N, CA, C and O of each residue as an XYZ file, in Angstrom:
604
protein
N      49.395     64.024     39.884
C      48.053     64.351     40.312
C      47.038     63.381     39.693
O      46.156     62.886     40.395
N      47.153     63.109     38.400
C      46.214     62.221     37.730
C      46.273     60.831     38.354
O      45.236     60.211     38.588
N      47.490     60.335     38.628
C      47.614     59.001     39.222
C      46.915     58.968     40.574
O      46.176     58.029     40.870
N      47.144     59.987     41.395
C      46.527     60.029     42.721
C      45.015     60.074     42.656
O      44.333     59.364     43.395
N      44.482     60.919     41.762
C      43.031     61.009     41.632
C      42.446     59.682     41.161
O      41.471     59.193     41.732
N      43.026     59.110     40.140
C      42.468     57.867     39.607
C      42.626     56.714     40.584
O      41.744     55.862     40.691
N      43.721     56.684     41.282
C      43.886     55.639     42.289
C      42.839     55.810     43.388
O      42.222     54.836     43.819
N      42.641     57.048     43.840
C      41.687     57.291     44.916
C      40.244     57.137     44.498
O      39.479     56.432     45.156
N      39.857     57.796     43.399
C      38.446     57.800     43.005
C      38.024     56.500     42.326
O      36.953     55.976     42.631
N      38.824     55.974     41.430
C      38.436     54.761     40.723
C      39.018     53.516     41.387
O      38.284     52.571     41.674
N      40.324     53.505     41.633
C      40.969     52.300     42.151
C      40.570     51.945     43.570
O      40.577     50.770     43.935
N      40.221     52.940     44.377
C      39.839     52.655     45.761
C      38.341     52.855     45.995
O      37.627     51.898     46.294
N      37.859     54.103     45.860
C      36.468     54.397     46.199
C      35.481     53.667     45.293
O      34.577     52.991     45.784
N      35.642     53.795     43.985
C      34.730     53.146     43.046
C      34.737     51.627     43.232
O      33.685     50.989     43.264
N      35.915     51.073     43.350
C      36.045     49.621     43.519
C      35.337     49.145     44.787
O      34.558     48.193     44.739
N      35.599     49.797     45.919
C      35.009     49.355     47.183
C      33.512     49.627     47.258
O      32.766     48.800     47.781
N      33.062     50.760     46.750
C      31.625     51.041     46.734
C      30.880     50.078     45.814
O      29.760     49.670     46.121
N      31.486     49.715     44.700
C      30.800     48.791     43.781
C      30.631     47.422     44.421
O      29.622     46.757     44.191
N      31.583     46.998     45.207
C      31.445     45.711     45.914
C      30.345     45.778     46.967
O      29.588     44.826     47.157
N      30.271     46.920     47.648
C      29.315     47.054     48.747
C      27.906     47.400     48.278
O      26.932     46.893     48.832
N      27.784     48.266     47.255
C      26.460     48.793     46.893
C      26.093     48.648     45.426
O      24.993     49.033     45.028
N      26.983     48.106     44.617
C      26.693     47.942     43.194
C      27.354     49.032     42.353
O      27.750     50.086     42.850
N      27.455     48.732     41.069
C      28.198     49.604     40.154
C      27.541     50.960     39.935
O      28.235     51.976     39.900
N      26.238     50.999     39.790
C      25.557     52.267     39.533
C      25.702     53.212     40.721
O      26.065     54.376     40.550
N      25.425     52.723     41.902
C      25.596     53.548     43.101
C      27.034     54.021     43.216
O      27.288     55.191     43.504
N      27.974     53.113     42.992
C      29.395     53.446     43.115
C      29.808     54.525     42.121
O      30.545     55.448     42.469
N      29.331     54.409     40.883
C      29.691     55.403     39.862
C      29.162     56.783     40.226
O      29.880     57.776     40.111
N      27.909     56.849     40.665
C      27.313     58.146     41.016
C      27.966     58.713     42.278
O      28.321     59.891     42.315
N      28.124     57.891     43.299
C      28.699     58.365     44.565
C      30.153     58.805     44.409
O      30.546     59.841     44.945
N      30.948     58.034     43.684
C      32.352     58.434     43.513
C      32.448     59.665     42.614
O      33.334     60.498     42.805
N      31.544     59.792     41.632
C      31.507     60.997     40.802
C      31.130     62.221     41.609
O      31.696     63.297     41.416
N      30.161     62.059     42.525
C      29.765     63.174     43.393
C      30.920     63.567     44.318
O      31.161     64.753     44.546
N      31.624     62.580     44.844
C      32.772     62.872     45.703
C      33.867     63.598     44.921
O      34.487     64.533     45.427
N      34.096     63.161     43.692
C      35.098     63.797     42.833
C      34.714     65.242     42.547
O      35.565     66.130     42.575
N      33.434     65.480     42.274
C      32.946     66.838     42.002
C      33.092     67.721     43.240
O      33.534     68.865     43.141
N      32.721     67.191     44.399
C      32.847     67.973     45.639
C      34.304     68.274     45.962
O      34.617     69.342     46.490
N      35.182     67.351     45.652
C      36.609     67.565     45.889
C      37.141     68.715     45.030
O      37.977     69.498     45.481
N      36.643     68.812     43.768
C      37.082     69.878     42.874
C      36.447     71.231     43.195
O      37.031     72.269     42.885
N      35.269     71.238     43.808
C      34.477     72.461     43.981
C      35.243     73.624     44.627
O      35.251     74.712     44.052
N      35.882     73.455     45.784
C      36.563     74.615     46.365
C      37.739     75.104     45.518
O      37.996     76.306     45.448
N      38.441     74.192     44.885
C      39.564     74.579     44.025
C      39.053     75.419     42.863
O      39.629     76.458     42.540
N      37.979     74.969     42.240
C      37.401     75.688     41.106
C      36.894     77.049     41.546
O      37.111     78.044     40.855
N      36.224     77.105     42.686
C      35.704     78.386     43.173
C      36.834     79.402     43.357
O      36.744     80.531     42.875
N      37.886     79.000     44.048
C      38.973     79.949     44.312
C      39.752     80.311     43.056
O      40.191     81.452     42.913
N      39.933     79.362     42.142
C      40.588     79.701     40.872
C      39.726     80.661     40.057
O      40.253     81.580     39.431
N      38.407     80.462     40.056
C      37.502     81.365     39.338
C      37.540     82.763     39.936
O      37.519     83.755     39.208
N      37.595     82.842     41.251
C      37.713     84.159     41.912
C      39.037     84.812     41.587
O      39.097     85.999     41.267
N      40.101     84.025     41.673
C      41.443     84.547     41.434
C      41.599     85.056     40.006
O      42.272     86.060     39.774
N      40.978     84.366     39.045
C      41.114     84.769     37.637
C      39.997     85.717     37.198
O      39.833     85.985     36.008
N      39.233     86.219     38.168
C      38.235     87.270     37.931
C      37.112     86.865     36.984
O      36.651     87.682     36.187
N      36.668     85.621     37.061
C      35.487     85.222     36.307
C      34.271     85.894     36.943
O      34.261     86.163     38.144
N      33.255     86.162     36.138
C      32.101     86.941     36.596
C      31.411     86.368     37.828
O      31.133     87.106     38.773
N      31.136     85.087     37.834
C      30.372     84.496     38.922
C      31.036     83.187     39.369
O      30.707     82.120     38.852
N      31.968     83.265     40.327
C      32.677     82.054     40.760
C      31.752     80.949     41.272
O      32.045     79.767     41.089
N      30.643     81.318     41.911
C      29.705     80.306     42.404
C      29.095     79.529     41.254
O      29.001     78.303     41.307
N      28.682     80.238     40.215
C      28.079     79.569     39.063
C      29.118     78.692     38.364
O      28.819     77.563     37.976
N      30.323     79.205     38.206
C      31.391     78.409     37.584
C      31.599     77.120     38.374
O      31.725     76.043     37.792
N      31.635     77.232     39.705
C      31.838     76.060     40.551
C      30.686     75.068     40.395
O      30.921     73.863     40.295
N      29.458     75.553     40.371
C      28.300     74.666     40.247
C      28.273     73.962     38.894
O      28.047     72.754     38.823
N      28.501     74.709     37.836
C      28.468     74.125     36.494
C      29.620     73.144     36.318
O      29.439     72.064     35.756
N      30.797     73.516     36.794
C      31.942     72.621     36.659
C      31.754     71.356     37.485
O      32.190     70.281     37.073
N      31.113     71.469     38.639
C      30.837     70.286     39.463
C      29.901     69.326     38.739
O      30.097     68.111     38.784
N      28.891     69.865     38.078
C      27.989     69.006     37.291
C      28.745     68.351     36.135
O      28.531     67.177     35.834
N      29.625     69.110     35.492
C      30.409     68.554     34.386
C      31.322     67.431     34.873
O      31.489     66.426     34.181
N      31.908     67.591     36.043
C      32.769     66.547     36.606
C      31.939     65.300     36.924
O      32.380     64.181     36.661
N      30.756     65.485     37.481
C      29.884     64.352     37.766
C      29.528     63.606     36.482
O      29.564     62.376     36.445
N      29.185     64.347     35.436
C      28.875     63.726     34.144
C      30.101     63.002     33.594
O      29.987     61.874     33.115
N      31.263     63.633     33.656
C      32.490     63.033     33.128
C      32.915     61.801     33.915
O      33.614     60.936     33.389
N      32.497     61.721     35.164
C      32.905     60.575     35.980
C      32.289     59.264     35.494
O      32.822     58.191     35.775
N      31.178     59.341     34.773
C      30.524     58.105     34.303
C      31.374     57.350     33.270
O      31.573     56.145     33.427
N      31.888     58.019     32.211
C      32.761     57.261     31.310
C      34.068     56.820     31.986
O      34.634     55.787     31.630
N      34.535     57.594     32.948
C      35.728     57.182     33.691
C      35.411     55.884     34.450
O      36.197     54.937     34.426
N      34.259     55.852     35.120
C      33.857     54.652     35.861
C      33.665     53.472     34.916
O      34.100     52.357     35.203
N      33.013     53.729     33.792
C      32.775     52.650     32.825
C      34.097     52.061     32.334
O      34.239     50.843     32.230
N      35.058     52.928     32.035
C      36.352     52.418     31.567
C      37.042     51.599     32.651
O      37.736     50.627     32.352
N      36.852     51.989     33.911
C      37.417     51.198     34.998
C      36.717     49.840     35.094
O      37.374     48.807     35.222
N      35.383     49.847     35.030
C      34.644     48.588     35.138
C      34.975     47.632     33.996
O      35.014     46.419     34.198
N      35.211     48.163     32.805
C      35.560     47.308     31.672
C      36.925     46.646     31.845
O      37.126     45.498     31.451
N      37.855     47.388     32.441
C      39.238     46.914     32.500
C      39.665     46.422     33.879
O      40.618     45.651     33.997
N      38.962     46.864     34.920
C      39.381     46.615     36.308
C      40.806     47.112     36.545
O      41.575     46.516     37.299
N      41.126     48.202     35.890
C      42.451     48.817     36.002
C      42.283     50.327     36.002
O      41.364     50.850     35.372
N      43.164     51.030     36.704
C      43.102     52.495     36.687
C      43.805     53.085     35.470
O      43.757     54.297     35.262
N      44.450     52.259     34.672
C      45.180     52.765     33.506
C      44.252     53.427     32.479
O      44.549     54.545     32.059
N      43.139     52.798     32.045
C      42.267     53.496     31.087
C      41.715     54.828     31.620
O      41.744     55.816     30.887
N      41.208     54.900     32.879
C      40.778     56.208     33.365
C      41.930     57.218     33.457
O      41.730     58.412     33.236
N      43.129     56.738     33.782
C      44.290     57.648     33.819
C      44.572     58.222     32.437
O      44.816     59.420     32.300
N      44.539     57.375     31.412
C      44.779     57.850     30.045
C      43.673     58.810     29.604
O      43.945     59.830     28.970
N      42.444     58.482     29.939
C      41.303     59.336     29.645
C      41.487     60.699     30.323
O      41.296     61.739     29.691
N      41.856     60.692     31.601
C      42.063     61.908     32.384
C      43.212     62.748     31.807
O      43.084     63.963     31.652
N      44.311     62.101     31.499
C      45.469     62.795     30.927
C      45.108     63.453     29.601
O      45.442     64.614     29.362
N      44.422     62.700     28.739
C      44.019     63.233     27.436
C      43.082     64.412     27.602
O      43.225     65.429     26.922
N      42.121     64.279     28.506
C      41.177     65.364     28.784
C      41.917     66.621     29.255
O      41.692     67.713     28.733
N      42.796     66.459     30.238
C      43.521     67.606     30.786
C      44.457     68.254     29.763
O      44.782     69.435     29.881
N      44.883     67.502     28.782
C      45.764     68.026     27.750
C      44.988     68.790     26.681
O      45.358     69.909     26.325
N      43.912     68.191     26.169
C      43.218     68.763     25.016
C      42.092     69.730     25.357
O      41.900     70.701     24.625
N      41.338     69.513     26.429
C      40.224     70.410     26.739
C      40.680     71.860     26.889
O      40.101     72.731     26.241
N      41.692     72.167     27.713
C      42.108     73.570     27.826
C      42.721     74.124     26.533
O      42.534     75.297     26.210
N      43.443     73.290     25.807
C      44.071     73.768     24.571
C      43.031     74.119     23.512
O      43.182     75.105     22.790
N      41.980     73.314     23.422
C      40.970     73.527     22.388
C      39.862     74.456     22.868
O      39.513     75.411     22.174
N      39.308     74.188     24.039
C      38.133     74.922     24.510
C      38.428     75.972     25.568
O      37.521     76.677     26.011
N      39.671     76.082     25.974
C      40.055     77.088     26.959
C      40.171     76.503     28.352
O      39.682     75.409     28.634
N      40.825     77.251     29.208
C      41.038     76.840     30.596
C      40.071     77.601     31.482
O      40.280     78.779     31.775
N      39.015     76.930     31.908
C      37.984     77.579     32.714
C      38.529     78.001     34.077
O      38.002     78.926     34.696
N      39.569     77.336     34.543
C      40.137     77.651     35.850
C      40.971     78.930     35.823
O      41.091     79.619     36.836
N      41.542     79.242     34.671
C      42.401     80.428     34.568
C      41.824     81.490     33.643
O      42.469     82.506     33.382
N      40.602     81.258     33.143
C      39.921     82.204     32.263
C      40.771     82.551     31.048
O      40.915     83.719     30.689
N      41.332     81.519     30.420
C      42.160     81.707     29.233
C      41.543     80.947     28.064
O      41.231     79.761     28.173
N      41.374     81.638     26.960
C      40.766     81.039     25.774
C      41.683     79.988     25.159
O      42.905     80.037     25.300
N      41.061     79.047     24.479
C      41.787     78.052     23.698
C      41.637     78.386     22.229
O      41.460     79.547     21.861
N      41.708     77.367     21.393
C      41.533     77.555     19.956
C      40.123     78.082     19.669
O      39.941     78.999     18.868
N      39.130     77.485     20.339
C      37.745     77.947     20.208
C      37.542     79.059     21.219
O      37.808     78.883     22.408
N      37.072     80.198     20.749
C      36.911     81.365     21.616
C      35.426     81.584     21.873
O      34.603     81.465     20.965
N      35.100     81.899     23.098
C      33.720     82.185     23.472
C      33.577     82.176     24.974
O      34.567     82.078     25.698
N      32.361     82.278     25.442
C      32.078     82.257     26.865
C      32.356     80.848     27.397
O      31.662     79.897     27.037
N      33.361     80.722     28.245
C      33.777     79.398     28.713
C      32.730     78.698     29.551
O      32.752     77.471     29.655
N      31.825     79.431     30.146
C      30.760     78.805     30.915
C      29.839     77.998     30.001
O      29.142     77.093     30.459
N      29.838     78.332     28.702
C      29.013     77.618     27.733
C      29.803     76.623     26.895
O      29.345     75.500     26.689
N      30.983     77.010     26.406
C      31.688     76.195     25.411
C      32.668     75.190     25.981
O      33.048     74.248     25.286
N      33.086     75.360     27.216
C      34.136     74.511     27.762
C      33.619     73.112     28.083
O      32.458     72.931     28.452
N      34.497     72.138     27.935
C      34.151     70.763     28.264
C      33.917     70.553     29.746
O      33.299     69.566     30.143
N      34.406     71.474     30.576
C      34.173     71.407     32.008
C      33.068     72.382     32.405
O      33.031     72.872     33.533
N      32.174     72.653     31.465
C      31.060     73.555     31.712
C      29.828     73.014     30.988
O      29.671     71.800     30.859
N      28.970     73.890     30.522
C      27.696     73.484     29.936
C      27.865     72.558     28.732
O      27.128     71.581     28.605
N      28.804     72.842     27.862
C      29.023     71.986     26.686
C      29.419     70.566     27.104
O      28.978     69.594     26.491
N      30.230     70.447     28.124
C      30.618     69.128     28.612
C      29.454     68.369     29.206
O      29.346     67.154     29.038
N      28.576     69.084     29.905
C      27.392     68.445     30.482
C      26.490     67.930     29.367
O      26.062     66.776     29.387
N      26.207     68.786     28.403
C      25.309     68.411     27.303
C      25.897     67.267     26.479
O      25.188     66.324     26.125
N      27.183     67.350     26.176
C      27.823     66.302     25.371
C      27.882     64.972     26.119
O      27.809     63.912     25.497
N      28.011     65.014     27.442
C      28.131     63.791     28.217
C      26.823     63.150     28.635
O      26.801     61.975     29.002
N      25.727     63.905     28.585
C      24.450     63.365     29.054
C      23.970     62.122     28.307
O      23.447     61.214     28.953
N      24.118     62.029     26.982
C      23.698     60.779     26.328
C      24.433     59.555     26.875
O      23.834     58.491     27.029
N      25.716     59.700     27.165
C      26.463     58.578     27.735
C      25.930     58.245     29.124
O      25.772     57.071     29.461
N      25.651     59.266     29.934
C      25.139     59.034     31.286
C      23.811     58.285     31.219
O      23.599     57.320     31.953
N      22.918     58.731     30.337
C      21.618     58.064     30.191
C      21.824     56.605     29.791
O      21.189     55.714     30.356
N      22.704     56.353     28.826
C      22.990     54.982     28.395
C      23.559     54.162     29.547
O      23.122     53.036     29.784
N      24.523     54.717     30.256
C      25.184     54.002     31.351
C      24.186     53.661     32.455
O      24.156     52.527     32.933
N      23.372     54.632     32.861
C      22.385     54.394     33.920
C      21.370     53.342     33.472
O      21.041     52.434     34.235
N      20.875     53.460     32.241
C      19.915     52.485     31.703
C      20.524     51.081     31.702
O      19.884     50.116     32.120
N      21.751     50.984     31.235
C      22.436     49.685     31.156
C      22.625     49.071     32.539
O      22.372     47.883     32.739
N      23.069     49.884     33.486
C      23.303     49.369     34.834
C      21.994     49.005     35.527
O      21.940     48.010     36.249
N      20.941     49.790     35.324
C      19.639     49.460     35.925
C      19.089     48.155     35.359
O      18.497     47.355     36.084
N      19.290     47.944     34.050
C      18.869     46.680     33.442
C      19.594     45.501     34.081
O      18.990     44.463     34.351
N      20.885     45.669     34.319
C      21.661     44.601     34.955
C      21.175     44.351     36.380
O      21.098     43.205     36.824
N      20.848     45.424     37.093
C      20.360     45.271     38.468
C      19.042     44.505     38.458
O      18.859     43.575     39.244
N      18.122     44.891     37.572
C      16.823     44.197     37.486
C      16.992     42.725     37.118
O      16.226     41.874     37.570
N      17.981     42.437     36.311
C      18.216     41.060     35.896
C      19.053     40.291     36.909
O      19.313     39.102     36.722
N      19.479     40.960     37.985
C      20.311     40.306     38.987
C      21.732     40.077     38.536
O      22.410     39.175     39.027
N      22.191     40.902     37.590
C      23.541     40.728     37.027
C      24.469     41.874     37.365
O      25.347     42.193     36.564
N      24.316     42.508     38.518
C      25.167     43.644     38.875
C      26.516     43.132     39.363
O      26.700     42.906     40.559
N      27.467     42.946     38.434
C      28.765     42.429     38.866
C      29.553     43.476     39.626
O      29.742     44.592     39.140
N      30.003     43.131     40.788
C      30.764     44.093     41.594
C      32.220     44.024     41.295
O      33.007     44.765     41.884
């Protein structure tokens, strides 16, 4: 699954969008596509595992995926390979549920609490990732203004 996602989102979509529209547009658009792709799966898993508000879980998790897509895109742009995003994705899928719980199955991890707040695929992930997003957007906009948007 990780190979397919990274090949599709980073190796194909991100790569082709960056050539056509630039790196910043490509990172945001492919992140939005990745979030939309996860949305129905998250909604139905949240319903199935009896989380209080599946719609809210889906919305928050979609924002977290969009935020997480920026470092994934950056790692791809640095390497021009899907291997770093694959390793990042694998590590995330291994440690986030074990430590912060599995938001899809409503199962606690080592840290116990409301998963809508503490999980890396929820509010905590959004807040923790926002400084990177701000840095990435600022950096890419500077490159665009300077005419250095390498595709």
